[in-house]
N, C-alpha and C positions, 0 to 999 in steps of 0.2 A: 844373561838372557840364553833364553829354551835355543832360539836358532842359531844362536854361535856354539852351543856345542854339539848340535847338528854338522853344522860347516867341519867343524876341529874334526870329529871324527870323518864325517866325509874325504878331508884333504889327508889326515892320516893312511886312511884306508886306500886312497888313489894312488898315494905315493911315498909317505913319511915311511910307511912300513913297512913294505917292500925294502927301501930302501938301507930303511935299520938291518934288517936281516940280511941284505947283503955284505954291510958294511960292519956289520958287530965287533970286526976285529983290527979295524980301523979306526980305532982314539981317535983321530984330530977331524973324521970326518964323521962319523957316528955321532958326538959330543957335538957338532955345529948343525946338526938335523933338525933339530926343534926349534932354531933362530933361523940360520941361515935356510936351509931347507924352506923350510915354512912361508919365509918370506919370498925366496924364488917360485915356489908354485904355484902360492896364493898371486904372484903377481901374472903368474902364464893365465890363473884362469879369471882373473879379473880386467887383465890388458888383453888379453887373445880371446878371447871363448867368449867369456859372460861380463861387454862392457857395463859398467854401474853396479857389479855385484860389489858389494860389501864384506870385506873378512875380518874374523877377530885377532888380525894379527898387520903390525905395524911393517909398512911395508921398507923393506933399508936397501935394496935394491941401488937404489941411488946414492947410497953414502959408504957401501962396505962392497966391496969387490970379493968379498968370502964367501957370498950367497953362489958363487959358481956352484961351490960342494956339493950342494944338492940339486944341479944341472944333470942329471945322469938318465941318461934311455936305460930304464933298468926292464924293460922287457922284453930286448933281446937277451938281456943279462940274464934275466930268470931263466932261459929256454937254455943257455950255451954255459956257463960258468961252472963247474964243478960238477956234484950227481943230477940224477933226477932229485932231487932233493927242493932244487930251485923251482921248477917247474911244481911239485909239490907246494911249496911254501906260496907262492901265487897263489894257485887255486886255492888254500885254504884263507889267505888274506882278502882276496876276491870276492868271497862270498857273500851274498847281499844277508845273510843270516849272521854274519859276520862283523856286522860296521858296527864297530865301538868299541870291537874285543882288544884289548892287549896282544900286538904284535910276538910279545914272549910264549905267550899259554897258544895262540895258535899255532906257530913254529916251535911247540915244544919235542926235541927229539930230532930235528934237522938242523942242518951244517950246510952253508953253502958251500 
């Protein structure tokens, strides 16, 4: 569906892409962000900020404790960890013109 694609892109721009950038070298976290991380952040959006919002993700919060891998406050991490590359990655990922673009292309040449 048309709207579902935009919802996926917004969720990735908002949370999943910054987390993938930060955890690209931690396989056990990185590989679970598309499922557990998406479920966690979709639940935050639908249960806390926008009750009634329907997201194109199955909520597994009640079924699987692994969802906590996505529960990382990445904004301070993008300012503190490593070099200024984290802040640059966040700026690139959060630019409205980059909505829906792949995080790897947007952060090419940067390392956390």
